[in-house]
C-alpha distance (Angstrom), angle and dihedral (degrees) to the residues before:
residue distance angle dihedral
X1 . . .
X2 3.76 . .
X3 3.83 117.9 .
X4 3.81 108.1 -132.0
X5 3.78 131.2 -171.1
X6 3.75 127.6 -175.7
X7 3.78 113.9 -164.0
X8 3.82 135.4 176.7
X9 3.83 126.9 -171.4
X10 3.81 87.4 -98.0
X11 3.85 104.2 44.8
X12 3.77 152.7 -17.2
X13 3.82 104.0 -87.4
X14 3.83 99.7 -177.1
X15 3.78 138.8 3.1
X16 3.77 113.6 175.2
X17 3.80 146.3 123.5
X18 3.82 111.9 -101.6
X19 3.83 137.8 170.7
X20 3.84 97.3 -123.8
X21 3.80 142.7 -11.4
X22 3.80 123.9 -157.2
X23 3.82 109.4 -151.7
X24 3.83 121.4 -156.4
X25 3.84 93.4 -131.4
X26 3.79 123.2 -174.7
X27 3.82 89.3 -111.3
X28 3.79 94.0 45.8
X29 3.78 140.2 -71.6
X30 3.83 116.4 -36.6
X31 3.75 122.7 -162.6
X32 3.84 111.8 -146.9
X33 3.81 121.8 -160.6
X34 3.78 130.8 170.3
X35 3.82 107.8 -77.3
X36 3.84 94.0 31.5
X37 3.84 113.7 146.6
X38 3.82 112.4 -97.6
X39 3.82 112.2 -91.4
X40 3.75 143.8 157.2
X41 3.81 128.8 -148.9
X42 3.78 139.4 173.3
X43 3.79 112.3 -122.7
X44 3.81 132.1 -131.7
X45 3.75 121.6 -147.9
X46 3.83 110.2 -79.9
X47 3.76 147.7 90.1
X48 3.78 123.0 -36.3
X49 3.79 104.6 -152.5
X50 3.81 117.7 -151.2
X51 3.80 120.5 -165.1
X52 3.82 110.2 -166.5
X53 3.84 93.1 -170.1
X54 3.83 134.3 13.1
X55 3.76 96.6 -96.2
X56 3.81 99.3 31.4
X57 3.73 125.9 120.2
X58 3.78 110.3 -109.4
X59 3.77 123.7 -103.0
X60 3.80 109.4 -138.6
X61 3.76 125.9 -146.3
X62 3.78 119.6 -177.7
X63 3.81 113.0 -131.0
X64 3.78 132.4 -174.6
X65 3.75 121.0 -150.2
X66 3.80 126.8 -41.7
X67 3.74 129.9 102.3
X68 3.81 143.1 -90.8
X69 3.77 127.0 -132.0
X70 3.79 126.3 -169.3
X71 3.81 115.1 -164.3
X72 3.77 141.5 143.5
X73 3.79 92.9 -63.3
X74 3.84 94.8 50.1
X75 3.77 138.5 -100.6
X76 3.79 120.6 -26.0
X77 3.79 119.8 -172.6
X78 3.80 115.0 -165.5
X79 3.82 106.2 -166.0
X80 3.80 125.8 -175.6
X81 3.83 89.3 -144.4
X82 3.80 135.0 5.0
X83 3.87 125.2 -160.8
X84 3.81 107.7 -160.7
X85 3.77 128.5 -164.9
């Protein structure tokens, strides 16, 4: 499982283990799974897609701006704004 955190300047929105996250990167969508090579990207406004399990339908959260960083501890998405639900 991939450890995933979604953070805004105001609060921690999510912290959970998931199967995959698709990030709306500035160069296009990037699917991130456990074991993915470390990377960092700026994000465009769009839908962050969270897959809890391999065959699950994605949960979408609209994000505005920010960046995503994948490191040893998992994927951290720092969004300027998040529109949930």
